[in-house]
C-alpha positions as CSV (number, residue, x, y, z in Angstrom):
1,X,49.0,-75.4,-43.0
2,X,46.5,-73.7,-41.1
3,X,46.4,-70.8,-38.9
4,X,44.4,-67.9,-37.4
5,X,43.1,-65.4,-40.0
6,X,44.5,-61.8,-39.3
7,X,42.4,-58.8,-39.8
8,X,43.6,-56.2,-42.2
9,X,46.1,-53.6,-40.9
10,X,46.9,-55.4,-37.5
11,X,49.8,-57.1,-36.1
12,X,49.8,-60.1,-34.1
13,X,46.0,-59.9,-33.7
14,X,46.0,-56.5,-32.1
15,X,43.9,-53.4,-32.6
16,X,46.1,-50.2,-33.5
17,X,45.6,-47.8,-30.3
18,X,43.5,-44.8,-31.1
19,X,44.8,-41.5,-31.5
20,X,45.1,-39.5,-28.7
21,X,45.9,-35.8,-29.6
22,X,48.1,-34.1,-27.2
23,X,48.4,-30.4,-26.8
24,X,51.5,-28.8,-25.7
25,X,51.2,-25.5,-22.5
26,X,54.2,-23.8,-22.0
27,X,54.5,-20.4,-19.3
28,X,57.5,-18.3,-18.3
29,X,56.5,-15.7,-15.8
30,X,58.6,-13.0,-17.1
31,X,59.3,-11.8,-20.7
32,X,63.0,-11.9,-20.0
33,X,65.2,-14.0,-22.1
34,X,62.4,-14.7,-24.8
35,X,64.3,-13.2,-27.4
36,X,67.0,-15.9,-27.0
37,X,66.9,-18.0,-30.1
38,X,66.3,-20.9,-27.5
39,X,64.4,-20.1,-24.7
40,X,62.7,-21.4,-21.7
41,X,59.6,-21.8,-23.6
42,X,61.5,-24.1,-26.0
43,X,62.9,-25.9,-23.7
44,X,59.6,-26.6,-22.0
45,X,58.0,-27.9,-25.3
46,X,61.0,-30.1,-26.3
47,X,60.9,-32.1,-22.9
48,X,57.1,-32.2,-23.4
49,X,57.5,-33.8,-27.0
50,X,60.1,-36.1,-26.1
51,X,57.4,-37.4,-23.4
52,X,54.8,-37.9,-26.3
53,X,57.2,-39.4,-28.7
54,X,57.8,-42.2,-26.2
55,X,54.4,-43.1,-25.7
56,X,54.0,-42.9,-29.8
57,X,52.8,-46.8,-29.4
58,X,49.6,-45.8,-27.4
59,X,48.4,-43.5,-30.0
60,X,49.8,-40.1,-28.7
61,X,50.7,-37.0,-31.3
62,X,51.2,-33.7,-30.9
63,X,49.0,-31.4,-32.5
64,X,50.5,-28.8,-34.7
65,X,48.9,-25.5,-32.7
66,X,51.2,-23.8,-30.0
67,X,50.0,-22.7,-26.8
68,X,52.8,-20.2,-25.5
69,X,52.4,-18.1,-22.7
70,X,55.5,-15.8,-22.2
71,X,55.3,-13.1,-19.7
72,X,52.5,-13.7,-17.9
73,X,52.1,-15.0,-14.0
74,X,50.9,-18.3,-12.8
75,X,48.5,-16.6,-10.0
76,X,45.6,-16.4,-12.0
77,X,44.1,-18.5,-15.5
78,X,43.9,-14.6,-17.2
79,X,46.2,-15.5,-20.0
80,X,45.9,-15.9,-23.6
81,X,47.4,-19.0,-24.7
82,X,45.9,-20.9,-22.0
83,X,42.4,-19.5,-22.3
84,X,42.6,-20.7,-25.9
85,X,43.7,-24.1,-24.8
86,X,40.6,-24.3,-22.4
87,X,38.3,-23.4,-25.5
88,X,39.8,-25.8,-27.9
89,X,39.6,-28.5,-25.3
90,X,36.0,-28.1,-24.6
91,X,35.2,-28.0,-27.9
92,X,36.7,-31.4,-28.4
93,X,39.7,-30.6,-30.4
94,X,42.3,-31.8,-27.9
95,X,42.5,-35.0,-25.8
96,X,45.7,-34.7,-23.3
97,X,47.5,-31.2,-22.0
98,X,51.0,-31.9,-21.5
99,X,53.1,-29.5,-19.4
100,X,56.4,-29.3,-18.2
101,X,55.6,-29.1,-14.3
102,X,52.2,-28.5,-12.9
103,X,53.0,-25.0,-12.0
104,X,53.6,-24.2,-15.3
105,X,49.5,-24.7,-15.9
106,X,48.8,-22.6,-12.2
107,X,50.6,-21.3,-9.0
108,X,47.2,-21.5,-7.4
109,X,45.7,-24.3,-5.6
110,X,42.4,-23.2,-6.3
111,X,42.5,-21.8,-9.9
112,X,44.4,-25.5,-10.1
113,X,41.1,-27.1,-8.5
114,X,38.9,-25.5,-11.0
115,X,41.0,-26.5,-14.4
116,X,41.3,-30.1,-13.1
117,X,36.8,-29.4,-13.0
118,X,36.9,-28.3,-16.2
119,X,39.3,-30.9,-17.6
120,X,36.9,-33.6,-16.2
121,X,33.8,-32.3,-17.6
122,X,35.5,-32.3,-21.1
123,X,37.3,-35.7,-20.5
124,X,40.7,-34.5,-20.9
125,X,43.5,-36.3,-19.6
126,X,46.5,-33.7,-18.0
127,X,50.3,-35.1,-17.8
128,X,53.0,-33.0,-15.9
129,X,56.1,-34.5,-17.6
130,X,59.1,-34.3,-14.8
131,X,56.6,-34.6,-11.8
132,X,54.9,-38.0,-12.7
133,X,51.7,-36.4,-12.5
134,X,49.2,-38.0,-15.2
135,X,45.3,-37.8,-14.9
136,X,45.4,-40.4,-17.5
137,X,46.1,-43.6,-15.1
138,X,44.7,-44.6,-11.7
139,X,47.5,-43.3,-9.5
140,X,47.1,-39.6,-11.2
141,X,43.6,-39.5,-10.2
142,X,44.2,-40.5,-6.9
143,X,46.8,-37.7,-6.9
144,X,44.0,-35.1,-8.3
145,X,41.1,-36.3,-5.8
146,X,43.8,-35.5,-2.9
147,X,44.7,-32.3,-4.7
148,X,41.0,-31.5,-4.6
149,X,40.0,-31.9,-1.4
150,X,42.9,-29.7,0.0
151,X,41.5,-27.3,-2.3
152,X,37.8,-27.7,-1.3
153,X,39.2,-27.4,2.3
154,X,41.1,-23.9,1.4
155,X,37.9,-22.7,-0.4
156,X,36.0,-23.3,3.2
157,X,38.6,-21.8,5.1
158,X,38.7,-18.8,2.7
159,X,34.6,-18.7,3.1
160,X,34.4,-18.9,6.6
161,X,37.4,-15.9,7.0
162,X,35.5,-13.8,4.7
163,X,32.6,-14.3,6.5
164,X,34.2,-13.2,9.7
165,X,35.4,-10.1,8.2
166,X,31.9,-9.3,6.8
167,X,30.6,-9.7,10.8
168,X,33.4,-7.4,12.1
169,X,32.6,-4.9,9.4
170,X,28.8,-4.7,10.0
171,X,29.5,-4.9,13.8
172,X,31.2,-1.5,13.5
173,X,28.6,-0.3,11.4
174,X,30.2,-0.4,7.8
175,X,28.6,-1.5,4.5
176,X,29.4,-4.7,3.2
177,X,28.0,-4.5,0.0
178,X,24.6,-6.5,-1.6
179,X,21.6,-4.7,-2.8
180,X,21.3,-0.8,-2.2
181,X,18.2,-0.2,-0.8
182,X,16.2,2.7,-2.2
183,X,17.0,6.2,-0.7
184,X,20.4,5.2,-0.6
185,X,23.5,5.0,-3.1
186,X,27.1,3.7,-2.7
187,X,30.1,5.7,-3.0
188,X,33.6,5.0,-1.9
189,X,32.4,1.6,-0.4
190,X,29.6,4.0,1.8
191,X,25.8,4.6,2.0
192,X,25.0,7.9,1.0
193,X,21.5,9.4,1.1
194,X,19.7,9.6,-2.5
195,X,17.5,12.8,-1.7
196,X,14.9,12.0,-4.7
197,X,14.6,8.3,-3.4
198,X,14.6,9.7,0.4
199,X,11.4,11.0,-0.2
200,X,9.5,8.0,-1.4
201,X,11.0,6.2,1.9
202,X,9.5,8.7,4.2
203,X,6.4,8.9,2.4
204,X,6.3,5.2,2.8
205,X,6.5,5.2,6.5
206,X,4.3,8.3,6.9
207,X,1.4,6.6,4.7
208,X,2.2,3.0,6.9
209,X,1.4,4.7,10.2
210,X,-1.6,6.6,9.0
211,X,-3.3,3.3,7.5
212,X,-1.7,0.3,9.2
213,X,-1.6,-1.6,6.0
214,X,1.4,-2.7,3.7
215,X,-1.3,-3.3,0.9
216,X,-3.1,0.2,1.1
217,X,0.3,1.9,1.1
218,X,1.5,0.0,-2.1
219,X,-1.5,1.1,-3.9
220,X,-1.3,4.7,-2.4
221,X,2.2,5.0,-4.0
222,X,1.4,3.1,-7.3
223,X,-1.2,5.6,-7.6
224,X,1.0,8.6,-7.1
225,X,3.6,7.5,-9.6
226,X,5.8,6.2,-7.3
227,X,8.5,3.4,-8.5
228,X,10.7,0.9,-6.7
229,X,14.7,1.5,-7.0
230,X,15.9,2.2,-10.1
231,X,19.1,-0.4,-10.6
232,X,22.3,0.1,-12.8
233,X,24.4,-2.8,-13.0
234,X,28.2,-2.6,-13.3
235,X,28.2,-3.4,-16.9
236,X,25.8,-0.3,-17.6
237,X,22.5,-2.1,-17.8
238,X,19.6,-0.3,-16.0
239,X,16.9,-2.0,-14.4
240,X,13.7,0.2,-14.0
241,X,11.9,0.7,-11.1
242,X,8.8,-1.7,-10.6
243,X,5.2,-1.0,-9.2
244,X,5.1,-0.9,-5.5
245,X,3.8,-4.5,-3.9
246,X,2.6,-5.4,-0.5
247,X,6.1,-7.4,-0.1
248,X,8.2,-4.7,-1.3
249,X,6.4,-2.0,1.0
250,X,7.4,-4.6,4.0
251,X,10.9,-5.1,3.0
252,X,11.7,-1.3,3.6
253,X,9.2,-1.3,6.6
254,X,11.5,-3.9,8.2
255,X,14.7,-2.8,7.2
256,X,16.7,-1.3,9.9
257,X,19.4,0.8,7.6
258,X,16.7,3.5,7.4
259,X,16.8,4.2,11.3
260,X,20.6,4.5,11.0
261,X,21.2,0.7,12.1
262,X,23.4,-2.0,10.7
263,X,21.9,-5.1,11.1
264,X,24.1,-8.1,11.7
265,X,22.9,-11.7,12.9
266,X,19.8,-10.7,14.5
267,X,21.7,-7.9,16.3
268,X,21.7,-3.8,15.4
269,X,24.4,-1.9,15.4
270,X,24.8,1.8,15.6
271,X,25.5,2.5,11.5
272,X,28.8,4.7,9.4
273,X,25.3,5.9,7.4
274,X,22.7,8.9,8.2
275,X,19.3,7.6,9.3
276,X,16.6,8.9,6.8
277,X,13.7,8.0,9.4
278,X,13.6,9.0,13.1
279,X,14.3,5.7,15.4
280,X,11.3,6.6,17.4
281,X,9.1,6.1,13.9
282,X,11.1,3.1,13.0
283,X,10.6,1.7,16.2
284,X,6.8,2.1,16.2
285,X,6.3,1.0,12.8
286,X,8.1,-2.2,13.6
287,X,6.0,-2.8,16.7
288,X,3.0,-2.3,14.9
289,X,4.3,-5.1,12.4
290,X,5.1,-7.1,15.2
291,X,1.6,-6.5,16.5
292,X,3.0,-5.1,19.7
293,X,0.6,-2.3,19.8
294,X,-2.7,-1.4,17.3
295,X,-5.8,0.8,17.2
296,X,-6.9,1.2,20.9
297,X,-10.6,0.5,21.3
298,X,-13.6,2.3,23.6
299,X,-13.4,0.4,26.8
300,X,-9.8,-0.9,26.6
301,X,-7.6,-1.0,29.8
302,X,-5.9,2.7,28.1
303,X,-8.3,4.2,26.6
304,X,-7.8,7.0,24.0
305,X,-7.7,10.6,25.1
306,X,-9.9,12.3,23.3
307,X,-8.2,15.7,23.8
308,X,-4.7,14.8,24.4
309,X,-2.7,17.9,22.6
310,X,-5.3,20.2,22.6
311,X,-6.8,20.7,25.9
312,X,-5.0,23.9,27.9
313,X,-5.5,25.4,31.7
314,X,-7.4,28.6,31.4
315,X,-5.7,30.0,34.4
316,X,-2.1,29.7,33.6
317,X,-2.6,29.0,29.5
318,X,-0.1,25.4,29.7
319,X,-1.0,22.2,28.5
320,X,-3.2,19.7,30.4
321,X,-1.9,16.3,30.2
322,X,-4.0,12.5,30.3
323,X,-3.4,10.8,33.4
324,X,-5.4,8.0,35.4
325,X,-5.5,6.3,38.9
326,X,-7.3,2.8,39.3
327,X,-9.1,1.9,42.7
328,X,-8.7,-1.2,44.6
329,X,-12.0,-2.3,43.0
330,X,-10.1,-2.3,39.8
331,X,-12.3,1.0,38.1
332,X,-10.3,3.6,36.8
333,X,-10.8,7.1,36.6
334,X,-9.6,9.3,33.7
335,X,-8.7,12.8,34.4
336,X,-6.8,15.8,33.1
337,X,-4.4,17.8,34.9
338,X,-2.5,21.0,34.2
339,X,1.2,20.9,33.9
340,X,2.2,23.8,35.6
341,X,0.4,22.5,39.1
342,X,1.7,19.2,38.4
343,X,5.3,20.3,38.3
344,X,5.2,23.2,40.7
345,X,2.2,22.7,42.7
346,X,-0.9,24.5,43.4
347,X,0.5,28.0,44.5
348,X,1.6,28.0,40.7
349,X,-1.6,27.3,39.4
350,X,-5.0,26.8,41.1
351,X,-6.9,24.4,38.4
352,X,-7.9,21.1,39.8
353,X,-7.9,17.9,37.7
354,X,-11.1,17.8,35.0
355,X,-12.7,14.3,34.8
356,X,-11.9,13.2,31.3
357,X,-15.3,11.9,30.4
358,X,-17.1,15.0,30.9
359,X,-14.9,17.3,29.2
360,X,-14.7,15.5,26.3
361,X,-18.4,14.6,26.1
362,X,-19.2,18.4,26.2
363,X,-16.5,18.9,23.6
364,X,-18.3,16.3,21.3
365,X,-21.6,17.9,21.8
366,X,-20.3,21.3,20.5
367,X,-19.0,19.4,17.6
368,X,-22.3,17.9,17.2
369,X,-24.2,21.8,17.1
370,X,-21.4,22.8,14.7
371,X,-21.9,20.4,12.5
372,X,-25.9,19.9,12.4
373,X,-25.9,22.3,9.5
374,X,-23.5,20.8,7.1
375,X,-21.5,24.2,6.9
376,X,-18.4,23.0,8.5
377,X,-18.3,19.9,6.4
378,X,-18.5,22.1,3.0
379,X,-16.1,25.1,4.4
380,X,-13.6,22.3,5.2
381,X,-14.0,21.1,1.9
382,X,-14.1,23.9,-0.4
383,X,-11.8,26.3,1.1
384,X,-8.7,23.8,1.7
385,X,-9.0,21.9,-1.4
386,X,-8.9,25.0,-3.2
387,X,-5.8,25.9,-1.7
388,X,-4.3,22.5,-2.0
389,X,-4.8,22.5,-5.8
390,X,-3.3,26.1,-5.9
391,X,-0.4,24.9,-4.2
392,X,-0.2,21.7,-6.4
393,X,-0.1,23.6,-9.7
394,X,2.8,25.6,-8.3
395,X,4.5,23.0,-7.1
396,X,3.8,20.8,-10.4
397,X,5.5,23.5,-12.4
398,X,8.7,23.5,-10.2
399,X,9.0,19.6,-10.6
400,X,8.6,20.1,-14.6
401,X,11.0,23.0,-14.9
402,X,14.0,22.0,-12.7
403,X,15.5,18.9,-14.6
404,X,15.6,21.2,-17.5
405,X,17.7,23.9,-15.4
406,X,19.8,21.1,-13.9
407,X,20.2,19.5,-17.5
408,X,21.2,22.9,-18.6
409,X,24.0,23.8,-15.6
410,X,25.3,19.9,-15.9
411,X,25.9,20.7,-19.6
412,X,27.4,24.3,-19.1
413,X,29.6,22.7,-16.3
414,X,31.2,20.0,-18.6
415,X,32.0,22.4,-21.3
416,X,33.8,24.4,-18.9
417,X,35.4,21.8,-17.4
418,X,37.1,20.9,-20.7
419,X,37.6,24.4,-21.4
420,X,39.7,24.8,-18.2
421,X,42.7,22.9,-19.2
422,X,43.5,25.3,-21.9
423,X,43.0,28.7,-20.1
424,X,45.5,30.4,-18.4
425,X,46.1,33.4,-15.9
426,X,42.8,35.5,-15.4
427,X,41.0,33.2,-17.8
428,X,41.6,30.2,-15.6
429,X,40.4,32.0,-12.3
430,X,37.3,32.9,-14.0
431,X,36.4,29.7,-14.9
432,X,37.1,28.2,-12.0
433,X,35.0,30.6,-10.1
434,X,32.2,30.0,-12.9
435,X,32.6,26.5,-12.1
436,X,32.3,26.9,-8.4
437,X,29.4,29.2,-9.0
438,X,27.4,26.3,-11.4
439,X,28.2,23.7,-8.7
440,X,26.3,25.7,-5.8
441,X,23.3,26.3,-8.4
442,X,23.2,22.5,-9.3
443,X,23.2,21.5,-6.0
444,X,20.7,24.1,-5.1
445,X,18.3,22.8,-7.4
446,X,18.7,19.2,-7.0
447,X,18.0,20.0,-3.2
448,X,14.9,22.1,-4.4
449,X,13.8,19.2,-6.4
450,X,13.7,16.7,-3.6
451,X,11.8,19.4,-1.6
452,X,9.4,19.7,-4.0
453,X,8.9,16.4,-4.4
454,X,8.6,15.9,-0.7
455,X,5.8,19.1,-0.6
456,X,3.6,17.5,-3.2
457,X,3.6,13.8,-1.1
458,X,2.5,16.2,1.7
459,X,-0.1,17.8,-0.4
460,X,-1.4,14.3,-1.3
461,X,-1.3,13.1,2.1
462,X,-3.2,16.3,3.1
463,X,-5.8,16.0,0.5
464,X,-6.7,12.3,1.4
465,X,-6.9,13.5,5.2
466,X,-8.9,16.7,4.2
467,X,-11.5,14.3,2.0
468,X,-11.8,12.1,5.1
469,X,-12.1,14.8,7.5
470,X,-14.9,16.5,5.3
471,X,-16.9,13.3,5.2
472,X,-16.6,12.5,8.5
473,X,-18.0,15.9,9.5
474,X,-20.9,15.8,7.3
475,X,-22.3,12.2,8.6
476,X,-20.9,13.4,12.1
477,X,-24.0,12.4,14.2
478,X,-24.4,9.3,12.5
479,X,-20.9,7.8,12.6
480,X,-19.2,9.1,15.9
481,X,-20.5,7.0,18.0
482,X,-19.2,3.9,15.9
483,X,-16.1,5.3,15.0
484,X,-12.8,3.6,16.4
485,X,-11.3,5.9,19.5
486,X,-8.1,6.1,17.2
487,X,-10.3,7.8,14.4
488,X,-12.2,10.0,17.0
489,X,-8.7,11.4,18.2
490,X,-7.8,11.9,14.7
491,X,-11.0,13.9,13.6
492,X,-10.6,15.9,17.0
493,X,-6.9,16.7,16.5
494,X,-7.9,17.9,12.9
495,X,-11.0,20.0,13.6
496,X,-9.9,21.5,17.0
497,X,-6.9,23.5,17.6
498,X,-7.5,23.8,21.4
499,X,-9.6,23.6,24.2
500,X,-9.5,26.2,27.3
501,X,-11.3,25.5,30.3
502,X,-11.0,27.9,33.3
503,X,-11.9,25.6,36.0
504,X,-13.0,28.4,38.7
505,X,-15.7,29.9,36.4
506,X,-16.9,26.7,34.3
507,X,-16.1,28.5,31.3
508,X,-14.9,26.4,28.4
509,X,-13.7,27.7,25.0
510,X,-13.3,25.7,21.8
511,X,-10.8,27.1,19.4
512,X,-11.1,25.5,15.9
513,X,-8.2,25.2,13.6
514,X,-7.4,27.7,11.4
515,X,-8.2,26.8,7.8
516,X,-4.8,28.8,6.1
517,X,-2.2,26.2,4.8
518,X,0.7,28.7,5.8
519,X,3.0,30.4,3.4
520,X,4.5,28.2,0.5
521,X,8.1,28.3,2.1
522,X,7.2,26.8,5.2
523,X,4.8,24.1,3.3
524,X,7.7,23.1,1.6
525,X,9.9,22.5,4.3
526,X,7.2,21.1,6.6
527,X,7.5,17.4,7.8
528,X,3.6,16.9,8.5
529,X,1.1,17.9,6.2
530,X,-1.1,21.0,7.4
531,X,-4.1,20.4,9.5
532,X,-7.6,20.8,8.0
533,X,-9.8,23.0,10.0
534,X,-13.4,24.2,10.8
535,X,-15.0,27.4,9.4
536,X,-16.0,28.8,13.0
537,X,-12.8,30.3,15.0
538,X,-14.0,30.0,18.4
539,X,-17.1,28.4,20.4
540,X,-17.6,29.5,23.9
541,X,-19.5,28.1,26.1
542,X,-20.7,27.6,29.9
543,X,-21.3,24.2,31.0
């Protein structure tokens, strides 16, 4: 009698089912009743064990490890036993996770969808024994895909609501998070000015107005030892500031936060934070970056007025402002007119308008004469650079000593605060007064340090300007006619304090700017650099 040959260990010619390691997860939201001999966790486990036993013929078997979370909510997945089962599952120790009900795993649809994604990546099945839900078969996987679709829809709705909330907050001028720009810190979800960093921001804008080149600004900031913002992450890690680049400079220049605005979808809204940069300055820089304005050129439609801001009426002492008229043939006539006569009539001042070209040419010729010997350039360079060096040494001494003073006051304040809790009566009151005094001194030192940084920045800019003025004066006759109108105005503003014109007598008095840099206190608080000047105080001439 012949028959089919059976394989060892098999029956009826069938292969044994592969073993499927099943982990049971149980959870109870509160710890009430867990002290009982047979509690809710035990009941859940017993039901899951019966389910697994019914499928023993398919190779299902319970792993010995217990995964029980008693007293943990299902609103999130931050549960110790649940985290263990996820780790074991991803380590390949589990094939099936079995729970009593789906909500034992999670009450959050989004969390459930994310957990299911981790189950799929580790090829682990999920079974709910009382709800006939199992990803081990086709119907269960279809149900899972439907749940995932609803979860994706909910995620999209949450993202949309979050975006709408951010937009609404920004339109109210509120800070909604993101990388904090240099010059600001965040306190209680609000932007507050960091005075030390704000010094760098103001310097950056001033340098750009002067040089009109982001690359030049980056090089000057790097040369002065300035760095980008120093960031501290939530985990305590510190990312040190880096050297400035052209792109980093442009990001600052284009950031409307510095002018007190809060940008939102291309619109600018009034911000809750304090501005670091004057809005007029920010707008000028924005226009320059967008190419809306540029250096004026001789012969252009709106030529520079060389004596703007320095020409004064010899009759009433008021300024003479630029003006122009255009004839029908297209010819433009530039002139300066007295502010008093312009506003109050000829009865207030009899000075007539002055032709711009004639008075400007006259002043330029006087400057040619004054610079011919080279003495003017030597005086500017020698006297001003000497004063700048002396002033810089004093400020550098303060910048070196102030951090140590701030650290000493901070340490003393911390020690007193620790002692305060143990003091009573008069001692407690005296300690409070001393702590308040230290706080005032600390604030004053920090403010002074910011002022010193700003004053040093001003001196650096002043030195650049002084050297440029001195070099230009030394070669005045050779370079004046080829200079741009903008640089001509810049040189005259640096050298000439005022030009007084007594129109009836024809006398013109050119008063050259004072070489004195001013006293220390005024320099520290000045927003602009002191003006370099000529050695001779006045030049009176009758044309």
